[in-house]
N, CA, C and O of each residue as an XYZ file, in Angstrom:
472
protein
N     -11.807     42.514     34.279
C     -11.847     41.304     33.634
C     -13.547     41.140     33.577
O     -14.281     41.424     34.523
N     -13.937     40.698     32.459
C     -15.366     40.262     31.908
C     -15.491     38.962     31.977
O     -14.730     38.138     31.471
N     -16.428     38.762     32.585
C     -17.073     37.358     32.817
C     -17.543     36.421     31.335
O     -18.693     36.572     30.921
N     -16.806     35.691     30.767
C     -17.185     35.334     29.398
C     -18.011     34.004     29.692
O     -18.223     33.348     28.672
N     -18.407     33.587     30.608
C     -19.152     32.318     30.780
C     -20.418     32.321     30.245
O     -20.861     31.250     29.830
N     -21.208     33.498     30.160
C     -22.405     33.545     29.724
C     -22.411     34.269     28.708
O     -21.937     35.401     28.806
N     -23.068     33.712     27.180
C     -22.954     34.363     25.939
C     -24.210     35.648     25.800
O     -25.410     35.560     26.057
N     -23.551     36.631     25.382
C     -24.297     38.004     25.211
C     -25.686     37.465     23.947
O     -25.487     37.011     22.820
N     -26.905     37.690     24.556
C     -27.991     36.889     23.577
C     -27.843     37.891     22.405
O     -28.672     37.514     21.577
N     -27.241     38.909     21.955
C     -27.325     39.662     20.675
C     -26.185     38.759     19.711
O     -26.234     38.682     18.484
N     -25.312     38.202     20.465
C     -24.231     37.797     19.538
C     -24.549     36.169     19.233
O     -23.816     35.551     18.461
N     -25.542     35.606     19.809
C     -26.129     34.421     19.321
C     -26.443     34.248     17.844
O     -26.945     35.230     17.295
N     -26.236     33.189     17.129
C     -26.466     33.268     15.618
C     -28.038     32.635     15.812
O     -28.262     31.669     16.542
N     -28.793     33.149     15.248
C     -30.440     32.798     15.254
C     -30.362     31.902     14.029
O     -31.046     30.880     14.096
N     -29.693     32.088     12.984
C     -29.839     31.139     11.785
C     -29.224     29.718     11.899
O     -29.573     28.766     11.201
N     -28.208     29.685     12.921
C     -27.418     28.179     12.945
C     -28.569     27.140     13.511
O     -29.304     27.341     14.478
N     -28.536     25.965     12.650
C     -29.467     25.028     13.230
C     -29.276     24.356     14.811
O     -28.220     23.848     15.190
N     -30.145     24.431     15.393
C     -30.001     23.507     16.624
C     -30.203     22.050     16.419
O     -31.259     21.580     15.994
N     -29.133     21.335     16.741
C     -29.385     19.814     16.932
C     -29.610     19.324     18.292
O     -28.953     19.715     19.257
N     -30.827     18.209     18.366
C     -30.983     17.611     19.744
C     -29.460     16.469     19.840
O     -28.758     16.244     18.855
N     -29.213     15.897     21.175
C     -28.433     15.112     21.453
C     -28.304     13.657     20.129
O     -27.285     13.210     19.603
N     -29.624     13.279     19.950
C     -29.898     12.227     19.273
C     -29.496     12.571     17.857
O     -28.880     11.761     17.164
N     -29.943     14.113     17.303
C     -29.827     14.381     15.669
C     -28.119     14.261     15.631
O     -27.540     13.763     14.665
N     -27.528     14.699     16.620
C     -26.046     15.139     16.480
C     -25.606     13.634     16.263
O     -24.849     13.346     15.336
N     -26.204     12.474     17.329
C     -25.073     11.282     17.368
C     -25.534     10.589     15.671
O     -24.797     10.139     14.794
N     -27.019     10.744     15.707
C     -27.188     10.246     14.134
C     -26.086     10.486     12.931
O     -25.577      9.618     12.222
N     -25.862     11.923     12.900
C     -24.709     12.606     12.222
C     -23.475     12.167     12.052
O     -22.800     11.948     11.046
N     -23.268     12.066     13.271
C     -21.963     11.337     13.592
C     -21.819      9.605     13.257
O     -20.801      8.979     12.963
N     -22.914      9.221     13.385
C     -22.976      7.677     13.135
C     -22.854      7.606     11.801
O     -22.186      6.737     11.240
N     -23.756      8.895     10.965
C     -23.595      8.541      9.479
C     -21.993      9.032      9.060
O     -21.478      8.385      8.148
N     -21.437      9.791      9.482
C     -20.101     10.208      9.009
C     -19.159      9.270      9.263
O     -18.262      9.271      8.420
N     -19.007      8.209     10.407
C     -18.655      7.148     10.822
C     -18.777      6.134      9.847
O     -17.807      5.423      9.588
N     -19.883      5.987      9.265
C     -20.589      4.809      8.065
C     -19.938      5.115      6.847
O     -19.549      4.273      6.039
N     -19.829      6.351      6.735
C     -19.498      6.618      5.257
C     -17.637      6.444      5.230
O     -16.899      5.914      4.399
N     -17.378      7.079      6.400
C     -15.615      6.929      6.685
C     -15.369      5.129      6.428
O     -14.504      4.771      5.629
N     -16.055      4.287      7.041
C     -15.869      2.714      6.981
C     -16.223      2.171      5.532
O     -15.652      1.228      4.984
N     -17.405      3.031      4.931
C     -17.012      2.539      3.614
C     -16.113      3.006      2.693
O     -15.586      2.263      1.865
N     -15.893      4.212      2.775
C     -14.754      4.675      1.888
C     -13.074      3.711      2.441
O     -12.139      3.449      1.685
N     -13.136      3.482      3.438
C     -11.984      2.729      3.691
C     -12.049      1.344      3.228
O     -11.061      0.738      2.814
N     -13.348      0.801      3.309
C     -13.325     -0.679      2.575
C     -13.313     -0.618      1.296
O     -12.866     -1.630      0.755
N     -13.730      0.418      0.452
C     -13.837      0.580     -0.982
C     -12.061      1.019     -1.441
O     -11.536      0.832     -2.539
N     -11.464      1.601     -0.273
C     -10.007      1.545     -0.714
C      -9.002      0.477     -0.579
O      -7.926      0.334     -1.159
N      -9.624     -0.285      0.369
C      -8.963     -1.597      0.584
C      -9.435     -2.793     -0.903
O      -8.758     -3.687     -1.410
N     -10.643     -2.380     -1.194
C     -10.967     -3.459     -2.335
C     -10.256     -2.872     -3.413
O      -9.474     -3.604     -4.020
N     -10.354     -1.923     -3.697
C      -9.411     -1.300     -4.694
C      -7.905     -1.556     -4.569
O      -7.326     -1.488     -5.653
N      -7.141     -1.830     -3.529
C      -6.055     -2.127     -3.358
C      -6.142     -3.766     -3.642
O      -5.244     -4.270     -4.316
N      -6.916     -4.364     -3.277
C      -6.852     -5.619     -3.399
C      -6.770     -6.275     -5.064
O      -6.169     -7.285     -5.429
N      -7.556     -5.358     -5.853
C      -7.677     -5.622     -7.272
C      -6.369     -5.693     -7.820
O      -6.092     -6.666     -8.521
N      -5.266     -4.544     -7.545
C      -4.004     -4.907     -7.721
C      -3.001     -6.021     -7.142
O      -2.148     -6.666     -7.753
N      -3.322     -6.053     -5.910
C      -2.668     -7.144     -5.350
C      -2.773     -8.344     -5.718
O      -1.741     -9.006     -5.834
N      -3.969     -8.894     -5.977
C      -4.467     -9.900     -6.437
C      -4.242    -10.628     -7.779
O      -4.464    -11.809     -8.047
N      -3.697     -9.541     -8.639
C      -3.233     -9.264    -10.337
C      -4.352    -10.339    -10.779
O      -4.055    -11.525    -10.922
N      -5.759     -9.813    -11.001
C      -6.856    -10.224    -11.576
C      -6.635    -10.089    -13.204
O      -7.486    -10.617    -13.920
N      -5.505     -9.389    -13.829
C      -5.621     -9.131    -15.051
C      -5.433     -7.331    -15.255
O      -6.158     -6.629    -14.550
N      -4.668     -6.797    -16.012
C      -4.625     -5.368    -16.081
C      -5.799     -4.599    -16.585
O      -6.120     -3.515    -16.097
N      -6.468     -5.201    -17.615
C      -7.766     -4.438    -18.024
C      -8.710     -4.454    -16.941
O      -9.203     -3.421    -16.489
N      -8.993     -5.707    -16.478
C     -10.113     -5.606    -15.529
C      -9.542     -5.006    -14.179
O     -10.331     -4.317    -13.532
N      -8.251     -5.189    -13.671
C      -8.134     -3.907    -12.693
C      -8.294     -2.601    -12.900
O      -8.808     -1.936    -12.000
N      -7.938     -2.051    -13.975
C      -8.415     -0.895    -14.456
C      -9.489     -0.665    -14.619
O      -9.778      0.526    -14.505
N     -10.376     -1.425    -14.886
C     -12.077     -1.230    -15.021
C     -12.707     -1.437    -13.488
O     -13.547     -0.630    -13.093
N     -12.373     -2.298    -12.824
C     -12.857     -2.487    -11.343
C     -12.337     -1.058    -10.816
O     -13.156     -0.154    -10.650
N     -10.974     -0.860    -10.553
C     -10.748      0.073    -10.039
C     -11.271      1.478    -10.052
O     -11.375      2.186     -9.051
N     -11.631      1.860    -11.433
C     -12.269      2.810    -11.731
C     -13.833      2.922    -11.403
O     -14.400      3.996    -11.200
N     -14.436      1.697    -11.381
C     -15.755      1.505    -10.833
C     -15.689      1.873     -9.105
O     -16.493      2.559     -8.473
N     -14.618      1.264     -8.662
C     -14.643      1.570     -6.853
C     -14.320      2.845     -6.635
O     -14.796      3.432     -5.664
N     -13.276      3.599     -7.693
C     -13.239      4.985     -7.591
C     -14.633      6.150     -7.802
O     -14.808      7.170     -7.136
N     -15.569      5.595     -9.003
C     -16.733      6.501     -8.923
C     -17.439      5.801     -7.559
O     -17.571      6.687     -6.715
N     -17.783      4.900     -7.216
C     -18.378      4.619     -5.940
C     -17.999      5.613     -4.788
O     -18.813      6.249     -4.119
N     -16.760      5.643     -4.675
C     -16.340      6.574     -3.584
C     -16.553      8.227     -4.000
O     -16.838      9.135     -3.219
N     -16.370      8.307     -5.187
C     -16.890      9.694     -5.426
C     -18.225     10.105     -5.185
O     -18.564     11.241     -4.852
N     -19.069      8.997     -5.391
C     -20.482      9.234     -5.114
C     -20.916      9.166     -3.603
O     -21.929      9.735     -3.196
N     -20.143      8.489     -2.867
C     -20.341      8.702     -1.534
C     -20.061      9.886     -0.784
O     -20.746     10.105      0.214
N     -18.870     10.934     -1.220
C     -18.037     12.013     -1.414
C     -19.201     13.138     -1.419
O     -19.578     13.948     -0.573
N     -19.647     12.804     -2.871
C     -20.623     14.046     -3.056
C     -21.809     14.007     -2.636
O     -22.445     15.060     -2.636
N     -22.390     12.861     -2.193
C     -23.355     12.572     -1.929
C     -23.818     13.106     -0.385
O     -24.816     13.802     -0.199
N     -22.848     12.621      0.745
C     -23.043     12.558      1.927
C     -21.736     13.824      2.330
O     -22.306     14.841      2.723
N     -20.490     13.960      2.327
C     -19.743     14.621      2.815
C     -20.022     16.245      2.157
O     -20.041     17.269      2.839
N     -20.187     16.183      0.961
C     -20.437     17.591      0.179
C     -21.678     17.692      0.230
O     -22.141     18.368     -0.687
N     -22.489     17.237      1.027
C     -24.087     17.292      1.425
C     -24.764     17.753      0.037
O     -25.542     18.706      0.090
N     -24.539     17.193     -1.080
C     -25.566     17.390     -2.039
C     -26.811     16.223     -1.841
O     -27.495     15.970     -2.833
N     -27.001     15.754     -0.984
C     -28.154     14.619     -0.715
C     -29.059     15.368     -1.122
O     -29.623     15.060     -2.172
N     -29.453     16.561     -0.410
C     -30.912     16.981     -0.507
C     -30.553     18.443     -1.610
O     -31.091     19.479     -1.220
N     -29.829     18.546     -2.720
C     -29.940     19.453     -3.306
C     -30.658     19.326     -4.592
O     -30.761     18.114     -4.778
N     -31.127     19.871     -5.431
C     -32.162     19.609     -6.461
C     -31.385     20.513     -7.509
O     -30.295     21.073     -7.394
N     -32.525     20.473     -8.851
C     -32.347     21.343     -9.877
C     -31.137     21.135    -10.595
O     -30.912     19.946    -10.822
N     -29.954     22.267    -11.187
C     -29.133     22.139    -11.826
C     -28.007     21.403    -11.244
O     -27.246     20.981    -12.115
N     -27.721     21.166    -10.248
C     -26.692     20.348     -9.695
C     -26.843     19.181     -9.906
O     -25.830     18.493     -9.777
N     -27.986     18.560    -10.263
C     -28.450     16.866    -10.329
C     -28.031     16.801    -11.840
O     -27.342     15.837    -12.176
N     -28.408     17.806    -12.858
C     -27.801     17.415    -14.173
C     -26.351     17.747    -14.446
O     -25.844     17.380    -15.506
N     -25.671     18.407    -13.566
C     -24.014     18.376    -13.714
C     -23.643     17.175    -13.066
O     -22.685     16.567    -13.544
N     -24.173     16.745    -12.139
C     -23.845     14.900    -11.881
C     -23.982     14.190    -12.837
O     -23.131     13.477    -13.368
N     -25.098     14.345    -13.125
C     -25.682     12.952    -14.143
C     -24.629     13.297    -15.443
O     -24.210     12.285    -16.005
N     -24.222     14.408    -15.909
C     -23.167     14.562    -16.860
C     -22.082     13.971    -16.850
O     -21.527     13.335    -17.746
N     -21.630     14.290    -15.320
C     -20.249     13.848    -15.139
C     -20.510     12.272    -14.735
O     -19.395     11.783    -14.916
N     -21.050     11.605    -14.455
C     -21.527     10.352    -14.578
C     -21.052      9.782    -15.599
O     -20.160      8.937    -15.679
N     -21.794     10.362    -16.539
C     -21.956      9.672    -17.924
C     -20.733     10.214    -18.894
O     -20.568      9.765    -20.028
N     -20.203     10.859    -18.524
C     -18.793     11.090    -18.860
C     -17.574     10.411    -18.442
O     -16.556     10.304    -19.126
N     -17.757      9.960    -17.266
C     -16.943      8.760    -16.481
C     -17.082      7.601    -16.940
O     -16.127      6.908    -17.291
N     -18.188      7.271    -16.991
C     -18.756      6.049    -17.702
C     -18.369      5.939    -19.339
O     -18.070      4.856    -19.843
N     -18.398      6.780    -19.852
C     -17.575      6.796    -21.354
C     -16.282      6.622    -21.462
O     -15.820      5.836    -22.290
N     -15.398      7.452    -20.501
C     -13.939      7.367    -20.167
C     -13.560      5.859    -20.103
O     -12.755      5.292    -20.842
N     -14.431      5.197    -18.880
C     -14.108      3.782    -18.746
C     -14.368      2.986    -19.641
O     -13.728      1.935    -19.640
N     -15.463      3.228    -20.782
C     -15.910      2.291    -21.545
C     -14.757      2.456    -22.790
O     -14.565      1.597    -23.650
N     -14.045      3.736    -22.693
C     -13.190      3.765    -23.773
C     -11.950      3.101    -23.354
O     -11.431      2.212    -24.029
N     -11.465      3.534    -22.227
C     -10.234      2.435    -21.481
C     -10.313      1.161    -21.896
O      -9.406      0.482    -22.377
N     -11.664      0.796    -21.650
C     -11.572     -1.027    -21.721
C     -11.565     -1.418    -23.156
O     -11.013     -2.414    -23.623
N     -12.292     -0.453    -23.843
C     -12.121     -1.130    -25.522
C     -10.892     -0.803    -26.028
O     -10.495     -1.451    -26.997
N     -10.076      0.235    -25.489
C      -8.650      0.418    -25.855
C      -7.761     -0.686    -25.252
O      -6.620     -0.979    -25.608
N      -8.301     -1.096    -24.534
C      -7.195     -2.223    -23.663
C      -7.421     -3.365    -24.093
O      -6.444     -4.113    -24.096
N      -8.748     -3.932    -24.607
C      -8.763     -5.471    -25.313
C      -8.892     -5.281    -26.836
O      -8.903     -6.311    -27.510
N      -9.002     -3.982    -27.524
C      -8.967     -3.957    -28.983
C      -7.312     -3.175    -29.395
O      -7.190     -2.052    -29.884
N      -6.484     -3.859    -29.136
C      -5.097     -3.249    -29.500
C      -4.872     -3.359    -30.713
O      -5.430     -4.246    -31.358
N      -3.854     -2.333    -31.389
C      -3.496     -2.074    -32.705
C      -2.462     -3.456    -32.731
O      -1.781     -3.854    -31.785
N      -2.557     -4.062    -34.106
C      -1.748     -5.202    -34.199
C      -0.027     -4.846    -34.279
O       0.323     -4.122    -35.211
N       0.754     -5.215    -33.570
C       2.104     -4.846    -33.504
C       2.357     -4.188    -32.230
O       3.541     -4.066    -31.914
N       1.562     -3.789    -31.526
C       1.714     -3.060    -30.280
C       1.271     -3.966    -29.171
O       0.644     -5.012    -29.337
N       1.766     -3.320    -27.695
C       1.588     -4.327    -26.574
C       1.243     -3.468    -25.573
O       1.296     -2.252    -25.755
N       0.785     -4.103    -24.208
C       0.553     -3.112    -23.163
C       1.414     -3.498    -22.159
O       1.467     -2.856    -21.110
């Protein structure tokens, strides 16, 4: 049997980033904060529907909360925080498209066709 306790120096990945214990703790703390934020935003979204604040406002506010959750996921969990260039343009276009869809939903709800209802 061979001894597996000492790694072969040639098999160690020299390109892998080495983190200090403090850097690792900071990353874990950041991920826990993001998890907590996503959990709170989910509870806020549920509260909009539980307290019946009006269907039009429930839809708009829930979509805004979902946008905030998507932003947190993209920026921190998918590591796009430090990215530049083309990815930013795609994210901006996605945000603009989402805002237009929210506006269209809001206008469609408050400007109904006579003789129809929601």
